[in-house]
Every structure is written in C-alpha cells, then in structure tokens.
C-alpha positions in Angstrom: 182.7 -19.8 156.0 182.0 -23.1 157.7 182.0 -26.5 156.1 178.3 -26.8 156.9 177.5 -23.6 155.1 179.6 -24.6 152.1 177.8 -27.9 151.8 174.4 -26.1 151.8 175.5 -23.5 149.2 177.5 -25.6 146.7 175.4 -27.5 144.2 177.7 -30.2 142.7 176.7 -31.5 139.3 176.5 -35.2 138.7 179.3 -36.8 136.5 176.6 -37.7 133.9 176.1 -33.9 133.4 179.8 -33.2 132.7 180.3 -32.1 129.2 184.1 -31.8 129.5 186.9 -33.9 130.8 189.8 -32.3 132.6 193.1 -34.2 132.5 193.2 -37.9 131.7 193.8 -37.3 128.0 195.9 -40.5 127.7 193.2 -42.6 129.3 190.6 -41.1 127.0 192.8 -41.8 124.0 193.1 -45.4 125.2 189.3 -45.9 125.3 188.8 -44.1 121.9 191.5 -46.2 120.2 190.1 -49.4 121.6 186.6 -48.6 120.4 187.5 -47.6 116.9 189.6 -50.7 116.5 186.3 -52.6 116.4 187.7 -55.0 119.1 187.2 -53.2 122.3 187.4 -55.3 125.5 183.9 -55.8 126.9 184.9 -54.7 130.5 187.1 -52.0 131.9 188.1 -51.2 135.4 188.6 -47.5 135.7 190.6 -47.1 138.9 192.2 -44.3 140.9 191.8 -42.0 143.9 188.4 -40.8 144.8 187.2 -37.6 143.2 189.6 -37.4 140.2 187.1 -37.9 137.4 186.7 -41.7 137.0 182.9 -41.6 136.8 183.1 -38.5 134.5 185.3 -40.5 132.1 182.9 -43.5 132.3 179.9 -41.4 131.4 181.9 -39.7 128.6 182.7 -43.1 127.1 179.1 -44.3 127.5 177.8 -41.2 125.7 180.2 -41.6 122.8 179.5 -45.3 122.3 175.7 -44.8 122.4 175.9 -41.7 120.2 178.2 -43.4 117.6 177.2 -47.0 117.5 179.4 -48.0 114.6 183.1 -48.0 115.6 184.1 -47.9 112.0 182.0 -44.9 111.1 183.9 -41.8 109.9 182.8 -39.7 112.9 184.5 -42.3 115.2 187.6 -42.8 113.1 188.2 -39.1 112.8 187.1 -38.1 116.4 190.0 -36.4 118.3 188.3 -37.1 121.7 185.3 -38.8 123.2 183.4 -35.6 123.4 179.7 -35.6 122.4 177.8 -32.3 121.8 175.7 -31.7 125.0 172.7 -30.9 122.7 173.0 -34.4 121.0 169.8 -36.4 121.8 171.8 -39.2 123.3 173.8 -36.7 125.6 170.6 -35.1 126.7 169.0 -38.5 127.5 172.0 -39.6 129.5 172.1 -36.3 131.4 168.4 -36.9 132.3 169.1 -40.5 133.3 166.7 -41.7 130.7 168.7 -43.5 128.0 167.5 -47.1 127.4 171.0 -48.3 126.4 172.7 -47.3 129.7 172.3 -49.0 133.0 174.0 -47.5 136.1 174.5 -49.6 139.2 175.1 -47.5 142.3 173.9 -47.3 145.9 170.3 -46.5 146.2 167.7 -45.8 148.8 166.2 -48.5 150.9 162.4 -48.8 151.8 162.8 -46.2 154.5 164.4 -43.7 152.2 167.9 -44.1 153.7 170.9 -44.5 151.4 172.2 -48.1 151.4 175.8 -48.8 152.4 176.2 -51.3 149.5 175.0 -52.2 146.0 172.7 -55.1 146.5 172.4 -58.4 144.6 168.9 -57.5 143.4 170.1 -54.3 141.9 173.0 -56.1 140.2 170.7 -58.7 138.8 169.1 -55.9 136.7 172.0 -56.4 134.3 170.4 -59.8 133.3 167.2 -58.3 132.1 168.9 -55.2 130.8 171.3 -57.1 128.5 168.6 -59.7 127.7 166.1 -57.1 126.4 166.1 -56.1 122.7 163.0 -53.9 122.7 164.3 -50.7 124.2 167.5 -50.0 122.3 169.3 -51.8 119.4 173.0 -52.1 119.3 175.4 -51.3 122.1 174.4 -51.5 125.8 176.6 -50.0 128.4 176.6 -50.7 132.2 178.4 -48.3 134.6 179.1 -49.6 138.1 179.8 -46.7 140.4 181.5 -48.1 142.4 182.5 -51.8 142.2 184.0 -51.3 145.7 180.4 -51.0 147.0 179.1 -54.3 145.7 178.2 -56.7 148.5 179.6 -60.3 148.1 176.5 -61.6 146.4 176.2 -58.6 144.1 179.9 -59.1 143.1 179.2 -62.7 142.3 176.2 -61.8 140.2 178.2 -59.3 138.2 181.0 -61.8 137.7 178.5 -64.3 136.1 177.6 -61.9 133.4 181.2 -60.7 132.9 182.1 -64.4 132.3 179.7 -64.7 129.4 179.2 -61.1 128.1 176.4 -60.5 125.6 177.3 -59.1 122.2 177.9 -55.4 122.0 178.0 -55.0 125.8 180.4 -52.6 127.5 181.0 -52.6 131.3 182.7 -49.6 132.9 183.6 -50.4 136.5 184.7 -47.5 138.6 186.9 -48.3 141.6 188.6 -46.2 144.3 190.7 -49.2 145.3 191.4 -51.5 142.4 193.7 -53.7 144.4 190.8 -54.7 146.6 188.5 -55.7 143.8 187.8 -59.5 143.5 190.6 -61.1 141.5 188.0 -63.0 139.5 186.4 -59.7 138.4 189.8 -58.0 137.8 190.9 -60.9 135.5 187.9 -60.2 133.2 188.6 -56.4 132.9 191.2 -54.3 131.2 192.6 -51.9 133.8 192.7 -48.2 133.2 194.3 -46.4 136.1 193.9 -42.6 136.4 196.5 -40.3 138.0 195.6 -37.4 140.3 194.9 -34.2 138.5 197.2 -31.2 138.6 196.1 -28.2 140.6 195.0 -26.2 137.5 192.8 -29.1 136.3 191.3 -29.4 139.8 190.3 -25.8 139.7 188.8 -26.0 136.2 186.9 -29.2 137.0 185.6 -27.8 140.3 184.4 -24.7 138.5 182.7 -26.8 135.8 181.0 -29.0 138.5 179.8 -26.0 140.5 179.1 -22.3 140.1 182.3 -21.3 141.9 184.5 -18.7 140.2 187.9 -20.1 139.1 189.6 -17.1 140.8 188.0 -17.7 144.2 190.9 -17.8 146.7 189.2 -20.4 148.8 188.8 -22.7 145.8 192.5 -22.2 144.8 193.6 -23.0 148.4 191.4 -26.1 148.5 192.7 -27.3 145.1 196.3 -26.9 146.2 195.6 -29.0 149.2 193.5 -31.6 147.4 196.3 -33.8 146.1 194.7 -33.9 142.7 191.1 -34.8 143.7 188.2 -32.5 142.7 186.0 -34.3 145.3 188.5 -33.6 148.0 188.9 -29.9 147.0 185.1 -29.4 147.2 185.0 -31.1 150.6 187.8 -28.8 151.8 186.2 -25.6 150.7 185.6 -23.1 153.5 188.6 -24.0 155.6 186.9 -25.9 158.4 187.2 -29.3 156.7 190.9 -28.6 155.9 191.5 -27.8 159.6 189.7 -31.0 160.6 191.9 -33.0 158.3 195.0 -31.3 159.7 193.8 -32.2 163.2 193.2 -35.8 162.2 196.7 -36.0 160.6 198.2 -34.8 163.9 196.5 -37.5 165.8 197.5 -40.2 163.3 201.1 -39.1 163.6 201.0 -40.2 167.3 199.8 -43.8 166.6 199.9 -46.3 168.2 199.5 -43.8 171.1 196.4 -41.7 171.3 195.3 -39.0 173.7 191.6 -39.5 174.7 191.2 -35.8 175.3 192.2 -35.1 171.7 189.8 -37.8 170.5 187.0 -36.2 172.4 187.8 -32.8 170.8 188.0 -34.3 167.4 184.6 -36.0 167.9 183.1 -32.7 169.0 184.5 -31.0 165.8 182.8 -33.6 163.7 179.4 -32.4 165.0 176.3 -34.6 164.8 175.1 -34.4 161.2 177.6 -32.6 159.1 178.3 -34.8 156.1 181.2 -32.6 154.9 183.0 -32.9 158.2 182.6 -36.7 158.3 183.8 -37.0 154.7 186.9 -34.9 155.6 187.7 -37.1 158.6 187.3 -40.3 156.6 189.3 -38.9 153.7 192.1 -38.0 156.1 192.2 -41.6 157.4 192.1 -42.9 153.8 195.1 -40.9 152.8 197.1 -42.0 155.8 196.4 -45.7 155.3 196.8 -45.5 151.5 200.2 -43.9 151.9 201.4 -46.7 154.2 200.0 -49.4 151.8 201.7 -47.7 148.8 205.1 -47.4 150.5 205.1 -51.1 151.7 208.0 -53.1 150.2 209.6 -56.5 150.5 211.2 -55.4 153.8 208.0 -54.0 155.3 206.0 -55.7 158.0 203.6 -57.4 155.7 201.2 -58.7 158.5 200.9 -55.1 159.7 200.1 -53.9 156.2 197.5 -56.7 155.9 196.0 -55.6 159.2 195.8 -52.0 158.0 194.0 -53.1 154.8 191.5 -55.1 156.8 191.0 -52.2 159.3 190.3 -49.8 156.4 187.4 -52.1 155.2 185.9 -52.0 158.6 186.3 -48.2 158.8 184.6 -47.7 155.5 181.6 -49.8 156.6 181.4 -48.0 160.0 181.5 -44.6 158.3 178.7 -45.6 155.8 176.5 -46.8 158.7 177.2 -43.6 160.6 176.2 -41.4 157.7 173.2 -43.6 156.6 171.7 -43.8 160.1 172.9 -40.4 161.3 174.7 -41.9 164.2 176.9 -40.0 166.7 180.3 -39.2 165.3 182.3 -39.4 168.5 182.0 -43.2 169.0 183.2 -43.6 165.4 186.3 -41.5 166.1 187.2 -43.6 169.1 186.5 -46.8 167.3 188.6 -45.8 164.3 191.6 -44.8 166.4 191.3 -47.9 168.5 191.4 -50.1 165.4 194.3 -48.2 164.0 196.3 -48.3 167.2 195.9 -52.1 167.4 196.9 -52.4 163.8 200.1 -50.3 164.2 201.5 -51.8 167.3 
C-alpha cells in the first residue's frame, strides 16, 4: 500500500475529538493538581516531540476546566483524571469547535484558500476581544495556541502582551514542538510541562483511537515500532513507502557534508509532486537527524556548528511550509535542504 493511498484512506480525528489520553499520566496529574489547588499558573507551555499528544492533553485540560469551573468543587477535588464524559454538553461543544469559553489559535487559510505558513498577528489579537468579552461565557476562558512555534514575530509579541497582564480566570495552553526555540520572554511567563515520547503500546492504542485502524494491523504495529514514540509519525509511516523514504533520507544524511547529486535527484523523484505524506516523512527525517545532534551537543561540542544547524532548521521548516502551501516542486527543496546542511556541517 502506497503512502498516497494511506493518506487518502485514513481519516485522522482532530485532538479536540479525543476522549482518552494515552500515556502522559504524570503530566495530566500535574495539571489536575495545579487546578484543584485554586492557584493554577495562568500559562503553560506543553512541549515535546511532534505527534506525541500535546494538543490532545491541552484540549483535555480545556474541557475539564470549562466543564468544572470551580476548582474547589467536589467533582474536581475527587477527580482521578482530567477526563470529561464525551456526552457532557461542554465536551460536545468543544468537539464541534463551538464553545464560547475556548479560543484556539492555529494556522488558518488565507484569502485564496491556501493554508498559511504562520499564525498571524491579526489572529493573535483575537485574544484581546476574547478575554475582554463577558457576554458569551462567564468564568474561565481558555486559549490553546497550536503551535506557539508557528507564531510570526508580531504575533508572538501580541501574545506576550496579554501574557504579561493576564485577565482573571484566564488559562493559556501553548503547544510547542521545540520549546528551546520559543521566545525567552514568553517562556519566562509560562510553567513548562514537557512530555516524553510514548511507548509502542500507547502509540498503537492512540493511533487506533484517532483512526479506524485495527490495533492488530501488522502495518500499524510496524509503523508504531519505528515511530520513536510519536503517533503522528506512526500514521505518516503507515504503508511502508514513507518508512522507506525516511530510510533513504537517513542514508543521505549519514554522508554529510558530502552529497551525491544522483541520489538527491532520486530522492526528489521519490517525493513526487503533491504527496503530503511523503513530504512530511522527508521533513520528519531531517528533524530527527538535526534534533539528535542538538540534543547530544555538550560543552566540548562545536557550538558554532550547533548554532548553524539550529538556524538551518528554521529555514528548512519555512521552506517546507511554503512548498506544501503553494504545491511547489519537491526536488528543488531536496537540493536546497542538503545544500544548507552540507554547509552547516563542514
């Protein structure tokens, strides 16, 4: 089964629809304990690798707070988890994206119907009217930013202003794939909650809950085993083609700073012209390679080289978003990525 076919057949449910949380019990307990103390920090940065359930946890917390508005109520004080019955009116409204107490900042479509590459300042300024309004919903108001990494500079500054002077009973849940690259001024106003990758069994269970795939499906088990704890990665690897593409990318990365133009041509051909799953698998392979080098850097490492790698990664992310948003040719992206990485690793 090809990656293209998998992409067409698998319907992945949005994190706001997830009734259950797989793994991350310690992080969930941290949020629950903070809420029922009556002194919960107004802003949280939920960080970790892509696809491990950060947004799912954020929506789970939002549902709980909006369903149980008094942190000292017996339902909160005795609750073992943040779970809210899916049939609860608040849960149904959040699933439908129609709850007046929840604002979600995420990339949207531009005037041409194309997905934006960033969250804009105009979208971020919605927080001002949202938190300033009292007509729609009394009590708690929750803002989920998914992800804070995608805020453009002006949007980040707009968010910072409201974080500096948060309204009463406001809760900000900022999702980040790369917490170390979030603006220090935003980080300083958030409590960090870092999530670990899931174990393979939880990846399988979460992928099954997010799709209609059978938990015993051999392809799912193989993808989960290779996913390094990421449900998103497991779903992108389903079908084998994406996994092979990542292996091919890894083989080329192992030769840096030397690159074989013939292999780059072949990799560009393998990415196709409009296959989003293949593009995601390629970028994910680059992300893993760079992240590993940034994680293993120590006092004796070549710090300028690590800094160059971090800068290159920002450029690669922007280029990949543009390639997907405007349906550009993949092969020039492949050559550009490897050219930047070769320069950064010399």
